[in-house]
N, C-alpha and C positions, 0 to 999 in steps of 0.2 A: 613381149613387153607387158601384155594383160597378165601371163602368169606371174611374172616377175612382180607386178603390182598386186596382184592376190597374195603372194607370199610375204610382200612387205606389211601388207595390211594385216595378215595373220600375225605375224612378228609384234607388230606395235599393239594389237589387242591383246595379246599374250603378257606383254610387258606392262600394259597398263592395269590387267587383271593382277599380275604378280604385285604390281606396288600398291593397288588397293587391298589386296588381301595381307599383306606386310603392315601396311598402314595403321591397321586396328589391333586389338588384342586378340589373342587366340584363344579359343574355347578352354584349352588347357590352362591357361593363365590365370584364370577366375578359380578363386578359392573359398569355398564355404565359410561363412565367417567374418571374410575380410570387408573393409571398408572401400567403397569404390565411388568416384566423383561422376556424376552424370548429369545430363542437360535435359529438362523436361522439353518434348517436342510437340506433344499434342495430347488431347484428352479424348478418349472414346468410353461413353457411359460412366461406368463408375471406377473406370482404370485411367491411368496416364501413361502415355508411352514415352520411356526415356532411352537416352542414347548413351550408352557408356563406352563406345570405341568399337564395339563388335559388329559384326555384319548384320545381325539384327537387332532391332531396337527391343527392349524388355519393359515389362509392365511393373508398375506399382499401386496400390490402392489410391484412389482419388482422395479418400477422405484423410490418409495421413498428409498429402500435400496441402489440403485446406487447414487442417490444424496446424501445420508448421508455416503456413502462408506462403508457400513456394508456387510459383505461377509459371505458366509457359514461357521458355525461354531461359529460365533461371537456373542455375546449377545448385545442386545439394549432394552431401554425401549420403550414400546408401550402403545398408547392409545387405551382403550376399547370402540369401536363404538356403541355396540350393545349386545344383549344376545344371547347366545349360542343358533344354530339352532338344529333340531333334531338330527343332527349327532354330536353334542357337539362342534362344531367348532365355534369361537369366532371372529367376525370381529374386524380386529385390524388397526391401522395406526401408522406409525413411522412420517411420515411428519406432523401429527397434533399433535403429542406429543412434536415436536422440536418446532412447532409454538405457542403452549400455554405455554410452557416452556418461549420461549423468551418472549412472553406477560407479564407473570407474573414475571419474573426477568429484565423486562426491557432491555434486552440484544441485542446485533447486532448479526444479521445472515446473512448468505451468499445468495443472490439471483440470479436468471439468466432471463433477459429479454427474452420473448418469442414471443413477437408481440405489433404493436401499436393497442390502443383500440379506435375503432371508429374514426380514423381520416378522416377529410374531409377539403380538401385544406389545410389553415394554421392552422385550429382549431384542436387541439388534445386532448381529454380529458384526456389522459393517457397511461399508458403501461400495458400489461400482465406481469407477473412474475412467477417464480416458486420457492418457499422454500421447501427444502427437499421433492420434488415431488408434494407439495400443491400447486393449481393455485390460485394466489393472483392479486391484482390490485395495481398500484402505480400511483397517481393522477399526473397529471402534474406539479401542485404546489409545489409537494413533491420530484420532480427529481432534481438533480444536473448537470446533464449531458445536453448539449444543443442537438436540436432536430437533428441536422445535422450528430451527432455521433450515434444516437440509431441504425439505421439499421445496421451499422458496429459490434455493440455491439451484436445485434441478430444473425447475419451472424456467427459471432465467438463465441457465448456462453460465452461471458466474464461475469464471476461474479462481482457482486457489493455488496456492505454492505448496509442493511436495519435494520430498526426497525420494530416491528409490532405494528400498531396503533390500530386495530381493527380484532377480529378472533371470527367468529359465527360459530361453527360447524356445528350447525342445519340447518343453512341457506348456510352453504358452501361459507361464506362471509370471505374474508381475505385482508385487507388494509395493505399497506405497506409505508414505507418513507426513501427515500435515502438522503433526505435534513437533518431529525432528527438524522439518523445515524452518518452524516458527524458532526453534532453539538455534538452530543455524543463522538465520537472519539476526536473532538477538545477539550472538557472540559478534558477528562482522560489524554490527553496528557500535557495539560497545568498543571493539577494537579500532574503530574510525573515529573515535570521540578524542578530542585533545583539549587539554586544560586552555582556557581562553576563547574556546571555540563558541559562536553563537549559533543558538537552537531554538526553533518555535514549539511551544508547548501547550498542552491543556491541564488546568488543575483538575485532579481525579478524585483526591482525598485530603482530608484535612485532621491533623491531630494536635496534641497540646504543644509537640515540640515542633512542628513545621507543617509545610504545604509538599504534597507530592504532585508533580505535572508529569504527564505522559509526554515523552519527547520523540518518539518513532521506534516502530520494530517492537513494539511491546517492552520497551524500556521507559521505566520512571524514575525521575531525579528527586531527590530532596532538597526543598528550599528551606532551610533552617528558619525558625522564627525570628531570629536576629536579623534576616535580611529582608523580613516582610515589614518588621515594625521595630522601633527603639524601646517599645514598652516591654520589659523583661518579664511581666507579669502578665502578659497578654493570654487572653483565655482562648480556646479553642474557638467559641463563639466569635470572638473578637477577629480572630484570623481570618474566619469565613465571611466576616464581614469585608475584609479588605480584600481577599481574593477568593471569591465565592467558587464553589465546584462548578466547571464549565468554563471559567474564565482563560481565555488564550492570551498569551504573553511571549515577549522575547526574553531568553535567559542564556547566562553566561556558564560554561562548565567550569567548575571550580577543580574537581577531582574525580579521577575513574579507578575504582578497585576491580580489575578483571578479575580476580580470585573470587570475590564476594559478589560480583555482578552490581556493584553500588555506584551509583552517580551523584555527586553533589552539585548544587547549582546554586547561582545567584542571579537576581532580577538586573537587567539592565537599566531598568527605570522602575522607581518607587511607585507601587500601587497608586497613592495618592496623586501623583503626578500625571500618570496614565489616565487615571479618572477624570481629573480636571481638564486634560486635553480634549476628553470627549464631550465634555458639556460645551454648549453651545448658546449664546444669548438666543432668547424665545423658546428654549425648552420648557416644558410644563412638568413638574416633577411632584408626585403624591408623597407626602410625609407625615410626621407629626412634629409637634412643638416639643423640643427637648429643653430648652432653658429660655427664661425671660428677663431682660435687663431693662433699665430705665430708658434705654435708647432704642430698644427693638428685641426681636426674639431670633434664637438660634434654632435652624432646622436642619436636621441631620439628612445629607444626601446621598451618602454612600461612600464606602473606602475610607470611612473615618473623618470624612468632610463634612463640615458644617458649614451652612450659608447662613449670612445675615439678613433678616427681612427688618428694616429700619423702618421705625415709626413713619417716616415719611413716604414710604412705600405700600402703607396699607390701605390706602384709596380714600380714606376719612380725614379730611384736614382737621388737624390738631389732636387727633385720636393717637392713644398709645396702644404698644401691644399688651401692656399689663391692664388697659381696660376691656380689649378687644378678644385676647385670647388666653388660654389655658394650658397648662403642661400637659402634654399628651394627647391635646386635642389633634385630629385628622385635618390637614389643610392641603390645598395646592398652590404651589407657589410657581413662578416664571423666573428663569434666569435672566438678570439683566446683565451682568458683566461677569468675567473670570480672571483673575490674575493668578497665572499658574505659578511663577516665582514667589509670590507672597502665600501661596495657596489661600487665596481669599475670593469668596463668590457673593455677589449681591443680589438679592432677590426681591421680587415684589409679590403681593398677596393677588392671586389670580382672581378675577371678578366672579362672582357666581353667575349662572345662566351665562 
């Protein structure tokens, strides 16, 4: 009975071993350069242990996991760098899997600039950068950033978008481009725009024929002069008064020309209306007297809007604007009321002291 029991146990052990051995991948099934899915099971020092279904766990550089945001217990796709060693461990890389996928798919990835490459005086061939823990090089001609901003980017580990131009695993050669990534983002953004779509933008430039507003991903659209004012002879200075550089507003896309990378926009709300909505009773405004009438003075407030400072709001009984004020005089006024529909603002003279 005892002998039979030992035989039974021996047979069960052999069966279990056979099942365990067949349940995982065999070493011969691992192909250098292929992608395998693995689970991060532990971290030891600067390495992470990854289970890819073999009898032994494999290792990958911890820095690559940190850059990709992969944690213990999570799965990821790894690139097989070489054949298993005697212990059955397979050299893996998460970073190179990310890099080669980006190259194959022409996709944009995040990089961090780590240092200047061989800078001598005013000459700088490029910068070193990390993509998912893999060290690469960005030629100076492929940078969008001015050199004066690079050190700040390095000190703060500020991420930038890049595309992979060349990736040679055997030579550990990785060439990146920020400029091509910017062009790709611009192309994708332009393709996403549709006539009638609402976008937010910031005025960046003013010309005699209209206003340019940046609406995202390096794309600027033109708001024709006729969309800003009904005055057909409005000067650049007058347009600037209505929509100064730095003004943020909502726009509607009129047309998109993908061939010329041009976008035309129109305002969803007139500059004067937007300005009037921002005025609140009690606000104090510094300005100069523009015109004087028998009943009061007109004071420019902005965006082509003049407010009325009535004689009764001068703070002196029986006094008139003609008596107390002169054209061009600098004064401070307080907003009393705002009628957006009628585009009227009533003012009072701010008491001195």
